[in-house]
LOLOLUM-435427 format. One record per residue (C-alpha): residue number from 1; residue in one letter; x, y, z. Coordinates in nm, 2 decimals, always signed. Example, Ala and Ser with C-alpha at 12.3 -4.5 7.8 and 13.67 -1.06 7.14 Angstrom:
BEGIN
SITE    nr   rest       c1       c2       c3
SITE     1      A    +1.23    -0.45    +0.78
SITE     2      S    +1.37    -0.11    +0.71
//
This chain:
BEGIN
SITE    nr   rest       c1       c2       c3
SITE     1      M    +0.78    +4.77    +2.06
SITE     2      T    +1.09    +4.82    +1.87
SITE     3      I    +1.22    +4.70    +1.54
SITE     4      K    +1.56    +4.57    +1.56
SITE     5      S    +1.78    +4.43    +1.28
SITE     6      A    +2.03    +4.11    +1.30
SITE     7      S    +2.30    +4.06    +1.01
SITE     8      S    +2.35    +3.71    +0.85
SITE     9      I    +2.67    +3.55    +0.90
SITE    10      I    +2.63    +3.32    +0.60
SITE    11      N    +2.51    +3.60    +0.34
SITE    12      P    +2.71    +3.89    +0.37
SITE    13      G    +2.48    +4.20    +0.34
SITE    14      K    +2.15    +4.02    +0.42
SITE    15      V    +1.95    +4.14    +0.73
SITE    16      Y    +1.67    +4.04    +0.92
SITE    17      Q    +1.43    +4.25    +1.13
SITE    18      Y    +1.24    +4.13    +1.42
SITE    19      T    +1.01    +4.29    +1.66
SITE    20      D    +1.13    +4.34    +2.03
SITE    21      N    +0.88    +4.40    +2.31
SITE    22      G    +1.11    +4.34    +2.61
SITE    23      E    +0.95    +3.98    +2.65
SITE    24      P    +1.06    +3.72    +2.42
SITE    25      M    +0.95    +3.37    +2.42
SITE    26      R    +1.21    +3.18    +2.60
SITE    27      G    +1.29    +2.84    +2.49
SITE    28      G    +1.54    +2.59    +2.68
SITE    29      M    +1.86    +2.78    +2.54
SITE    30      K    +1.73    +3.06    +2.30
SITE    31      D    +1.52    +3.37    +2.33
SITE    32      V    +1.29    +3.40    +2.03
SITE    33      Y    +1.13    +3.70    +1.85
SITE    34      F    +0.90    +3.72    +1.57
SITE    35      S    +0.97    +3.92    +1.23
SITE    36      P    +0.75    +4.20    +1.17
SITE    37      D    +0.52    +4.00    +0.94
SITE    38      K    +0.56    +3.67    +1.15
SITE    39      S    +0.70    +3.47    +0.85
SITE    40      Y    +1.01    +3.39    +1.04
SITE    41      V    +1.15    +3.40    +1.40
SITE    42      V    +1.50    +3.50    +1.53
SITE    43      A    +1.61    +3.28    +1.82
SITE    44      F    +1.94    +3.41    +1.98
SITE    45      Y    +2.10    +3.17    +2.20
SITE    46      R    +2.16    +3.31    +2.55
SITE    47      D    +2.50    +3.15    +2.60
SITE    48      K    +2.81    +3.23    +2.38
SITE    49      Q    +2.84    +2.96    +2.11
SITE    50      D    +3.20    +2.80    +2.09
SITE    51      F    +3.38    +2.73    +1.75
SITE    52      N    +3.24    +2.37    +1.74
SITE    53      S    +2.88    +2.49    +1.77
SITE    54      R    +2.92    +2.78    +1.52
SITE    55      E    +3.06    +2.54    +1.28
SITE    56      R    +2.77    +2.29    +1.33
SITE    57      L    +2.52    +2.57    +1.29
SITE    58      T    +2.69    +2.65    +0.98
SITE    59      K    +2.66    +2.30    +0.82
SITE    60      I    +2.31    +2.27    +0.93
SITE    61      V    +2.19    +2.57    +0.75
SITE    62      T    +2.42    +2.53    +0.44
SITE    63      Q    +2.55    +2.16    +0.35
SITE    64      Y    +2.28    +1.99    +0.53
SITE    65      Y    +2.00    +2.22    +0.42
SITE    66      D    +2.09    +2.17    +0.05
SITE    67      S    +2.12    +1.77    +0.10
SITE    68      F    +1.75    +1.76    +0.26
SITE    69      F    +1.57    +2.02    +0.04
SITE    70      N    +1.75    +2.12    -0.30
SITE    71      R    +1.67    +1.81    -0.41
SITE    72      E    +1.38    +1.57    -0.55
SITE    73      G    +1.13    +1.51    -0.28
SITE    74      G    +1.29    +1.81    -0.07
SITE    75      D    +0.97    +1.99    -0.07
SITE    76      Y    +0.82    +1.70    +0.13
SITE    77      Y    +1.07    +1.73    +0.41
SITE    78      K    +1.00    +2.09    +0.44
SITE    79      N    +0.68    +2.00    +0.62
SITE    80      I    +0.83    +1.74    +0.81
SITE    81      Y    +1.10    +1.94    +0.99
SITE    82      S    +1.13    +2.35    +1.11
SITE    83      W    +1.48    +2.38    +0.98
SITE    84      P    +1.68    +2.66    +1.03
SITE    85      T    +1.78    +2.86    +0.72
SITE    86      D    +2.03    +3.10    +0.83
SITE    87      I    +2.27    +3.22    +1.12
SITE    88      V    +2.27    +3.59    +1.23
SITE    89      Q    +2.48    +3.80    +1.48
SITE    90      Q    +2.38    +4.11    +1.68
SITE    91      D    +2.65    +4.23    +1.90
SITE    92      Q    +2.80    +3.92    +2.07
SITE    93      K    +2.49    +3.74    +2.03
SITE    94      I    +2.44    +3.44    +1.77
SITE    95      G    +2.10    +3.33    +1.65
SITE    96      L    +1.91    +3.12    +1.40
SITE    97      I    +1.66    +3.21    +1.14
SITE    98      V    +1.37    +2.97    +1.15
SITE    99      P    +1.04    +3.00    +0.94
SITE   100      T    +0.73    +3.02    +1.15
SITE   101      Y    +0.54    +2.70    +1.21
SITE   102      N    +0.22    +2.66    +1.00
SITE   103      K    -0.08    +2.78    +1.18
SITE   104      N    -0.21    +2.43    +1.23
SITE   105      F    +0.05    +2.38    +1.50
SITE   106      F    -0.12    +2.62    +1.73
SITE   107      F    -0.41    +2.53    +1.95
SITE   108      K    -0.73    +2.72    +1.80
SITE   109      K    -0.94    +2.63    +2.12
SITE   110      G    -0.72    +2.42    +2.38
SITE   111      Y    -0.88    +2.33    +2.68
SITE   112      V    -1.27    +2.31    +2.71
SITE   113      A    -1.28    +2.51    +3.04
SITE   114      N    -1.07    +2.81    +2.96
SITE   115      D    -0.84    +2.96    +2.70
SITE   116      G    -0.52    +2.90    +2.88
SITE   117      I    -0.33    +2.74    +2.58
SITE   118      R    -0.51    +2.88    +2.30
SITE   119      G    -0.25    +3.01    +2.07
SITE   120      K    +0.00    +2.80    +2.21
SITE   121      E    +0.25    +2.55    +2.00
SITE   122      K    +0.06    +2.20    +1.97
SITE   123      Q    +0.34    +2.01    +2.18
SITE   124      G    +0.26    +1.62    +2.19
SITE   125      L    +0.24    +1.62    +2.57
SITE   126      W    -0.12    +1.73    +2.55
SITE   127      F    -0.19    +1.45    +2.30
SITE   128      A    +0.01    +1.15    +2.48
SITE   129      S    -0.14    +1.20    +2.81
SITE   130      A    -0.46    +1.04    +2.91
SITE   131      K    -0.56    +1.32    +3.15
SITE   132      F    -0.62    +1.58    +2.89
SITE   133      R    -0.88    +1.35    +2.75
SITE   134      N    -1.06    +1.25    +3.06
SITE   135      K    -1.39    +1.42    +3.09
SITE   136      Q    -1.34    +1.48    +3.47
SITE   137      F    -1.04    +1.68    +3.45
SITE   138      S    -1.10    +2.04    +3.41
SITE   139      L    -0.81    +2.09    +3.17
SITE   140      R    -0.91    +1.85    +2.92
SITE   141      L    -0.88    +1.94    +2.57
SITE   142      D    -1.19    +2.04    +2.33
SITE   143      E    -1.29    +1.74    +2.12
SITE   144      S    -1.21    +1.97    +1.81
SITE   145      E    -0.85    +1.94    +1.86
SITE   146      L    -0.83    +1.56    +1.93
SITE   147      G    -0.88    +1.41    +1.61
SITE   148      N    -0.94    +1.02    +1.61
SITE   149      W    -0.72    +0.71    +1.65
SITE   150      L    -0.63    +0.68    +1.30
SITE   151      S    -0.51    +1.02    +1.31
SITE   152      Y    -0.22    +0.94    +1.56
SITE   153      F    -0.11    +0.66    +1.29
SITE   154      Q    -0.07    +0.91    +1.01
SITE   155      I    +0.09    +1.13    +1.24
SITE   156      T    +0.35    +0.90    +1.36
SITE   157      V    +0.41    +0.76    +1.01
SITE   158      K    +0.55    +1.11    +0.94
SITE   159      I    +0.74    +1.14    +1.25
SITE   160      A    +0.91    +0.80    +1.17
SITE   161      R    +1.00    +0.93    +0.80
SITE   162      G    +1.15    +1.24    +0.96
SITE   163      V    +1.38    +1.04    +1.18
SITE   164      K    +1.47    +0.80    +0.88
SITE   165      R    +1.57    +1.09    +0.68
SITE   166      L    +1.79    +1.21    +0.94
SITE   167      H    +1.95    +0.89    +1.00
SITE   168      A    +1.98    +0.81    +0.65
SITE   169      A    +2.19    +1.12    +0.62
SITE   170      G    +2.43    +1.02    +0.91
SITE   171      L    +2.25    +1.24    +1.16
SITE   172      A    +2.09    +1.20    +1.50
SITE   173      H    +1.82    +1.44    +1.65
SITE   174      S    +1.96    +1.38    +2.00
SITE   175      D    +1.62    +1.52    +2.18
SITE   176      L    +1.34    +1.34    +2.03
SITE   177      S    +1.04    +1.42    +2.26
SITE   178      Y    +0.70    +1.54    +2.26
SITE   179      K    +0.84    +1.88    +2.34
SITE   180      N    +1.03    +1.89    +2.01
SITE   181      V    +0.75    +1.74    +1.78
SITE   182      L    +0.46    +1.94    +1.73
SITE   183      I    +0.17    +1.76    +1.58
SITE   184      D    -0.16    +1.85    +1.48
SITE   185      P    -0.45    +1.55    +1.49
SITE   186      V    -0.69    +1.74    +1.30
SITE   187      S    -0.48    +1.78    +0.98
SITE   188      K    -0.27    +1.46    +1.09
SITE   189      D    +0.05    +1.66    +1.05
SITE   190      A    +0.38    +1.65    +1.23
SITE   191      T    +0.69    +1.88    +1.24
SITE   192      I    +1.02    +1.79    +1.39
SITE   193      I    +1.19    +2.12    +1.57
SITE   194      D    +1.50    +2.21    +1.77
SITE   195      I    +1.71    +2.09    +1.45
SITE   196      D    +1.99    +2.29    +1.56
SITE   197      G    +2.11    +2.02    +1.83
SITE   198      L    +2.19    +1.78    +1.55
SITE   199      V    +2.47    +1.52    +1.63
SITE   200      V    +2.71    +1.40    +1.38
SITE   201      P    +2.90    +1.10    +1.53
SITE   202      G    +3.27    +1.18    +1.57
SITE   203      L    +3.23    +1.54    +1.44
SITE   204      Y    +2.95    +1.70    +1.65
SITE   205      P    +2.87    +1.57    +1.99
SITE   206      P    +2.54    +1.61    +2.15
SITE   207      D    +2.46    +1.93    +2.38
SITE   208      V    +2.20    +1.75    +2.59
SITE   209      I    +2.11    +1.40    +2.73
SITE   210      G    +1.74    +1.44    +2.62
SITE   211      T    +1.42    +1.51    +2.78
SITE   212      A    +1.25    +1.33    +3.06
SITE   213      D    +1.06    +1.04    +2.95
SITE   214      F    +1.23    +1.00    +2.64
SITE   215      I    +1.60    +0.94    +2.73
SITE   216      A    +1.73    +0.61    +2.66
SITE   217      P    +1.80    +0.38    +2.95
SITE   218      E    +2.17    +0.35    +2.86
SITE   219      V    +2.23    +0.72    +2.86
SITE   220      L    +2.07    +0.75    +3.23
SITE   221      A    +2.25    +0.42    +3.35
SITE   222      T    +2.58    +0.61    +3.28
SITE   223      K    +2.51    +0.98    +3.30
SITE   224      H    +2.70    +0.98    +3.66
SITE   225      L    +3.03    +0.90    +3.45
SITE   226      P    +3.28    +1.19    +3.36
SITE   227      L    +3.15    +1.37    +3.02
SITE   228      R    +3.45    +1.21    +2.82
SITE   229      D    +3.46    +0.86    +2.99
SITE   230      P    +3.46    +0.58    +2.71
SITE   231      L    +3.18    +0.41    +2.91
SITE   232      R    +2.94    +0.68    +2.91
SITE   233      K    +2.67    +0.68    +2.68
SITE   234      H    +2.57    +0.96    +2.48
SITE   235      A    +2.28    +1.07    +2.25
SITE   236      N    +2.31    +0.92    +1.91
SITE   237      R    +2.09    +0.74    +1.63
SITE   238      L    +2.01    +0.43    +1.88
SITE   239      T    +1.88    +0.69    +2.15
SITE   240      D    +1.65    +0.85    +1.87
SITE   241      L    +1.53    +0.49    +1.81
SITE   242      H    +1.44    +0.44    +2.19
SITE   243      A    +1.27    +0.79    +2.21
SITE   244      L    +1.09    +0.72    +1.87
SITE   245      A    +0.94    +0.38    +2.02
SITE   246      V    +0.85    +0.59    +2.33
SITE   247      M    +0.65    +0.86    +2.13
SITE   248      I    +0.46    +0.60    +1.92
SITE   249      Y    +0.36    +0.40    +2.22
SITE   250      M    +0.25    +0.72    +2.40
SITE   251      Y    +0.04    +0.86    +2.11
SITE   252      L    -0.13    +0.53    +2.06
SITE   253      L    -0.19    +0.42    +2.40
SITE   254      Y    -0.16    +0.75    +2.62
SITE   255      R    +0.08    +0.60    +2.88
SITE   256      H    +0.45    +0.56    +2.93
SITE   257      P    +0.58    +0.20    +2.84
SITE   258      L    +0.83    +0.22    +3.14
SITE   259      K    +0.64    +0.40    +3.41
SITE   260      G    +0.47    +0.11    +3.63
SITE   261      G    +0.44    +0.00    +3.98
SITE   262      K    +0.78    -0.16    +4.05
SITE   263      V    +0.99    +0.07    +4.29
SITE   264      N    +1.35    +0.02    +4.26
SITE   265      A    +1.48    +0.28    +4.54
SITE   266      L    +1.29    +0.44    +4.84
SITE   267      D    +1.46    +0.76    +4.73
SITE   268      T    +1.23    +0.92    +4.46
SITE   269      E    +1.48    +1.08    +4.24
SITE   270      M    +1.72    +0.74    +4.26
SITE   271      D    +1.39    +0.56    +4.19
SITE   272      D    +1.31    +0.75    +3.88
SITE   273      L    +1.67    +0.71    +3.77
SITE   274      L    +1.67    +0.35    +3.81
SITE   275      S    +1.33    +0.29    +3.68
SITE   276      M    +1.40    +0.47    +3.35
SITE   277      G    +1.77    +0.36    +3.32
SITE   278      E    +1.96    +0.06    +3.45
SITE   279      K    +1.65    -0.12    +3.58
SITE   280      A    +1.40    -0.01    +3.31
SITE   281      L    +1.14    -0.27    +3.24
SITE   282      F    +0.84    -0.27    +2.99
SITE   283      V    +0.52    -0.23    +3.19
SITE   284      E    +0.36    -0.51    +2.97
SITE   285      N    +0.66    -0.73    +2.95
SITE   286      P    +0.47    -1.08    +2.93
SITE   287      S    +0.75    -1.26    +3.11
SITE   288      D    +0.81    -1.04    +3.39
SITE   289      V    +0.49    -0.86    +3.54
SITE   290      S    +0.64    -0.70    +3.83
SITE   291      N    +0.62    -0.34    +3.68
SITE   292      R    +0.25    -0.36    +3.60
SITE   293      P    +0.09    -0.02    +3.73
SITE   294      K    -0.04    -0.02    +4.08
SITE   295      I    -0.42    +0.08    +4.16
SITE   296      D    -0.34    +0.43    +4.26
SITE   297      Q    -0.19    +0.48    +3.93
SITE   298      I    -0.49    +0.40    +3.75
SITE   299      S    -0.69    +0.67    +3.81
SITE   300      K    -0.46    +0.92    +3.62
SITE   301      W    -0.49    +0.70    +3.32
SITE   302      S    -0.86    +0.71    +3.31
SITE   303      L    -1.01    +0.76    +2.97
SITE   304      P    -1.38    +0.82    +2.83
SITE   305      W    -1.36    +0.44    +2.76
SITE   306      G    -1.22    +0.35    +3.08
SITE   307      D    -0.88    +0.24    +3.23
SITE   308      T    -0.63    +0.24    +2.98
SITE   309      T    -0.44    -0.03    +3.16
SITE   310      K    -0.71    -0.27    +3.05
SITE   311      L    -0.64    -0.18    +2.68
SITE   312      P    -0.32    -0.38    +2.61
SITE   313      Y    -0.07    -0.29    +2.36
SITE   314      T    -0.20    -0.57    +2.14
SITE   315      I    -0.49    -0.34    +2.03
SITE   316      T    -0.23    -0.17    +1.80
SITE   317      G    -0.22    -0.48    +1.59
SITE   318      P    +0.04    -0.76    +1.52
SITE   319      Y    +0.31    -0.54    +1.32
SITE   320      L    +0.34    -0.29    +1.62
SITE   321      K    +0.30    -0.55    +1.89
SITE   322      T    +0.62    -0.71    +1.73
SITE   323      L    +0.82    -0.37    +1.72
SITE   324      F    +0.71    -0.28    +2.06
SITE   325      D    +0.84    -0.61    +2.19
SITE   326      Q    +1.17    -0.56    +2.02
SITE   327      A    +1.20    -0.19    +2.13
SITE   328      F    +1.09    -0.26    +2.50
SITE   329      I    +1.19    -0.61    +2.56
SITE   330      K    +1.49    -0.71    +2.35
SITE   331      G    +1.64    -0.34    +2.26
SITE   332      L    +1.55    -0.20    +2.59
SITE   333      H    +1.90    -0.24    +2.73
SITE   334      H    +2.05    -0.38    +2.40
SITE   335      P    +2.04    -0.06    +2.19
SITE   336      D    +2.17    -0.24    +1.85
SITE   337      Q    +1.83    -0.45    +1.87
SITE   338      R    +1.60    -0.14    +1.84
SITE   339      P    +1.40    -0.14    +1.53
SITE   340      N    +1.48    +0.14    +1.30
SITE   341      A    +1.26    +0.43    +1.19
SITE   342      D    +1.21    +0.24    +0.84
SITE   343      M    +1.06    -0.06    +1.03
SITE   344      W    +0.80    +0.17    +1.24
SITE   345      E    +0.70    +0.34    +0.92
SITE   346      Q    +0.63    +0.02    +0.73
SITE   347      A    +0.47    -0.13    +1.04
SITE   348      L    +0.24    +0.18    +1.09
SITE   349      L    +0.13    +0.19    +0.74
SITE   350      K    +0.05    -0.18    +0.72
SITE   351      T    -0.14    -0.14    +1.05
SITE   352      T    -0.37    +0.13    +0.88
SITE   353      D    -0.47    -0.11    +0.62
SITE   354      L    -0.62    -0.32    +0.93
SITE   355      M    -0.82    -0.07    +1.05
SITE   356      E    -1.20    -0.03    +1.06
SITE   357      P    -1.43    +0.24    +1.15
SITE   358      C    -1.63    +0.19    +1.42
SITE   359      S    -2.02    +0.20    +1.37
SITE   360      N    -2.10    +0.36    +1.70
SITE   361      V    -2.14    +0.74    +1.62
SITE   362      N    -2.05    +0.82    +2.00
SITE   363      C    -1.73    +0.63    +1.99
SITE   364      E    -1.43    +0.86    +2.11
SITE   365      Q    -1.19    +0.69    +1.88
SITE   366      K    -1.38    +0.63    +1.58
SITE   367      W    -1.14    +0.36    +1.45
SITE   368      F    -0.98    +0.04    +1.56
SITE   369      V    -0.74    -0.23    +1.43
SITE   370      F    -0.93    -0.58    +1.32
SITE   371      D    -0.82    -0.81    +1.55
SITE   372      N    -0.88    -1.13    +1.32
SITE   373      S    -1.15    -1.28    +1.56
SITE   374      T    -1.48    -1.42    +1.46
SITE   375      S    -1.67    -1.15    +1.64
SITE   376      P    -1.46    -0.84    +1.58
SITE   377      K    -1.55    -0.53    +1.82
SITE   378      C    -1.40    -0.21    +1.88
SITE   379      P    -1.18    -0.20    +2.22
SITE   380      F    -1.29    +0.15    +2.31
SITE   381      C    -1.66    +0.12    +2.31
SITE   382      G    -1.73    -0.24    +2.28
SITE   383      T    -1.93    -0.21    +1.96
SITE   384      H    -1.93    -0.53    +1.74
SITE   385      I    -1.91    -0.53    +1.37
SITE   386      K    -2.23    -0.58    +1.22
SITE   387      G    -2.28    -0.80    +0.90
SITE   388      T    -1.97    -0.95    +0.70
SITE   389      V    -1.62    -0.81    +0.67
SITE   390      P    -1.42    -0.89    +0.36
SITE   391      M    -1.03    -0.92    +0.41
SITE   392      L    -0.79    -0.91    +0.13
SITE   393      D    -0.46    -1.12    +0.18
SITE   394      L    -0.18    -0.96    -0.07
SITE   395      Y    +0.03    -1.25    -0.25
SITE   396      Y    +0.34    -1.20    -0.48
SITE   397      E    +0.47    -1.41    -0.75
SITE   398      F    +0.79    -1.60    -0.57
SITE   399      K    +0.84    -1.78    -0.89
SITE   400      T    +0.64    -1.84    -1.21
SITE   401      D    +0.29    -1.94    -1.10
SITE   402      I    +0.42    -1.96    -0.73
SITE   403      W    +0.26    -1.72    -0.51
SITE   404      K    +0.34    -1.66    -0.19
SITE   405      P    +0.18    -1.44    +0.10
SITE   406      E    +0.35    -1.09    +0.17
SITE   407      N    +0.22    -1.06    +0.55
SITE   408      H    +0.01    -0.80    +0.45
SITE   409      R    -0.36    -0.77    +0.48
SITE   410      L    -0.65    -0.50    +0.36
SITE   411      M    -0.95    -0.47    +0.56
SITE   412      V    -1.26    -0.34    +0.34
SITE   413      Y    -1.51    -0.13    +0.46
SITE   414      S    -1.77    +0.06    +0.25
SITE   415      N    -1.58    +0.35    +0.03
SITE   416      Q    -1.25    +0.20    +0.10
SITE   417      Y    -1.00    +0.27    -0.17
SITE   418      L    -0.73    +0.06    -0.33
SITE   419      F    -0.39    +0.20    -0.43
SITE   420      Q    -0.11    +0.14    -0.67
SITE   421      W    +0.09    +0.03    -0.36
SITE   422      H    -0.17    -0.23    -0.29
SITE   423      V    -0.14    -0.34    -0.67
SITE   424      N    +0.21    -0.37    -0.74
SITE   425      R    +0.48    -0.44    -0.50
SITE   426      H    +0.73    -0.21    -0.67
SITE   427      T    +0.55    +0.08    -0.58
SITE   428      H    +0.63    +0.18    -0.24
SITE   429      R    +0.39    +0.38    +0.00
SITE   430      N    +0.63    +0.65    +0.09
SITE   431      E    +0.73    +1.01    +0.07
SITE   432      K    +0.86    +0.95    -0.30
SITE   433      L    +0.50    +0.87    -0.46
SITE   434      S    +0.40    +1.07    -0.76
SITE   435      A    +0.08    +1.25    -0.76
SITE   436      E    -0.05    +0.98    -1.03
SITE   437      Q    +0.04    +0.70    -0.77
SITE   438      K    -0.16    +0.86    -0.50
SITE   439      I    -0.48    +0.83    -0.72
SITE   440      P    -0.69    +0.54    -0.62
SITE   441      V    -0.71    +0.27    -0.88
SITE   442      G    -1.07    +0.15    -0.75
SITE   443      Y    -1.30    +0.13    -0.43
SITE   444      F    -1.51    -0.11    -0.24
SITE   445      T    -1.90    -0.07    -0.18
SITE   446      F    -2.16    -0.28    -0.01
SITE   447      H    -2.43    -0.27    -0.28
SITE   448      N    -2.75    -0.48    -0.28
SITE   449      Q    -2.61    -0.67    +0.04
SITE   450      K    -2.32    -0.78    -0.17
SITE   451      W    -1.93    -0.66    -0.12
SITE   452      M    -1.83    -0.52    -0.46
SITE   453      F    -1.50    -0.37    -0.59
SITE   454      V    -1.52    -0.11    -0.84
SITE   455      N    -1.25    -0.10    -1.10
SITE   456      Q    -1.15    +0.26    -1.21
SITE   457      T    -0.81    +0.22    -1.36
SITE   458      L    -0.69    -0.15    -1.35
SITE   459      A    -0.64    -0.25    -1.72
SITE   460      S    -0.55    -0.61    -1.64
SITE   461      L    -0.78    -0.71    -1.35
SITE   462      K    -0.88    -1.06    -1.37
SITE   463      D    -1.10    -1.29    -1.17
SITE   464      L    -0.88    -1.60    -1.14
SITE   465      E    -1.17    -1.83    -1.02
SITE   466      E    -1.40    -1.74    -1.34
SITE   467      N    -1.09    -1.67    -1.57
SITE   468      K    -1.23    -1.37    -1.69
SITE   469      Q    -1.12    -1.00    -1.71
SITE   470      I    -1.27    -0.73    -1.50
SITE   471      P    -1.32    -0.44    -1.76
SITE   472      L    -1.28    -0.05    -1.64
SITE   473      G    -1.59    +0.09    -1.49
SITE   474      S    -1.72    -0.26    -1.39
SITE   475      M    -1.77    -0.44    -1.07
SITE   476      V    -1.68    -0.79    -0.93
SITE   477      E    -1.82    -0.92    -0.63
SITE   478      L    -1.62    -1.01    -0.33
SITE   479      T    -1.70    -1.36    -0.19
SITE   480      D    -1.51    -1.59    +0.02
SITE   481      G    -1.21    -1.76    -0.14
SITE   482      K    -1.22    -1.53    -0.43
SITE   483      K    -0.88    -1.49    -0.61
SITE   484      L    -0.83    -1.17    -0.82
SITE   485      L    -0.53    -1.08    -1.01
SITE   486      L    -0.47    -0.71    -0.97
SITE   487      S    -0.20    -0.65    -1.25
SITE   488      K    -0.02    -0.87    -1.48
SITE   489      E    +0.29    -0.64    -1.48
SITE   490      D    +0.60    -0.74    -1.32
SITE   491      G    +0.56    -0.69    -0.93
SITE   492      G    +0.16    -0.75    -1.00
SITE   493      R    -0.02    -0.89    -0.69
SITE   494      V    -0.30    -1.14    -0.64
SITE   495      V    -0.53    -1.09    -0.37
SITE   496      V    -0.73    -1.37    -0.19
SITE   497      V    -1.07    -1.28    -0.04
SITE   498      T    -1.19    -1.39    +0.29
SITE   499      I    -1.53    -1.30    +0.44
SITE   500      T    -1.53    -1.30    +0.81
SITE   501      N    -1.81    -1.25    +1.07
SITE   502      K    -2.04    -1.45    +0.82
//
């Protein structure tokens, strides 16, 4: 093993060391070497980089780096992206300095049967595919690596935020896929990698068309055209949005939204090109069922809780169902109608407020989205909720003393918390939350066969039914029809309680 050095192009005199054992890790375009202390990697491009590429890389490690991280809230995004920090040169080779991924993005155990992927990066493919969860599959993942269903909602929130921030800066990733997003369901963490391919419309074109399964239909449908043909579609912000929707669908449902049973050509390669491109059709399109999976496909999708095709996308709840329709029906062939990253973030967050823990200790997924039925049950194991379930519908003051519903509901379970973003509509649940805003304002408990809310910090909490204040440290019973004013401050909400499964 040899210690070698590479000199910074951006910072004259700065030198980076790396270890070379003659067998670097090989990515799609780069050879990767660890630093001696493994705090960073040096990734050398195998091909010569032209002037435009070098200019783009320079902006990524300087101007864009500063705009993302050297400002308020920048530390949050350092965890969301694996962002290169410098450019180096050795002889004729150009490379990037990239901080090493956190340890949680490498498999601790990996497969149950062997250690074939132990220590490897946690690419999303292992978590978005049903077969790696199937107990009859020899290469299934160890349960300690899988997390639970709620984990994937929390992970996709972070991915959506990362995409939202890129798009807000006028950038596009161009190759969002489960290869270029590492996730850890245990810590509920995600990081977007391969930042060096960022697209700046009109300035830096994309280097690639994307990764199979995530390439937008319009890109595949026009890829036969010459590169500079004005009708050819290239990776951009809208193709990112298709990839984001596919990723969210796969992480939550473990199947691809376009890979069904419809045959569009006898030639396998042409069939795949048409089925994912010009003829793409949502497998759960309610008005066209021709792309539903065939019987021989179902075995591939078998999971511990049965055939995944029997669990419709509606189990993800009303907010995500609406966005999946928009992404895979309206926006599938009309890119400008695709939901943006902020819409996905908000829908995912609101859906987590609809989630209930499954009471079956052996349930594989542990959580499910309340389906608003009179006899709710977990779709994964079939266990019904026992007893009563309080729901809080959030209202805001439209005009003085005129309150309107916000289309936002909070399901209650024992030891569920209430937060400032529930209390006041001017507090937004995003990456800008202060430490104080992340502290619960109260919690719910089932006490003496009654559902109670314990007020910890709400100074003006009021029971509107009985017209009385609820002092700090005291409890108020949640009964059907109860109305609580959470805060009298501007933006303060009223919640109306509904008790279901009575």
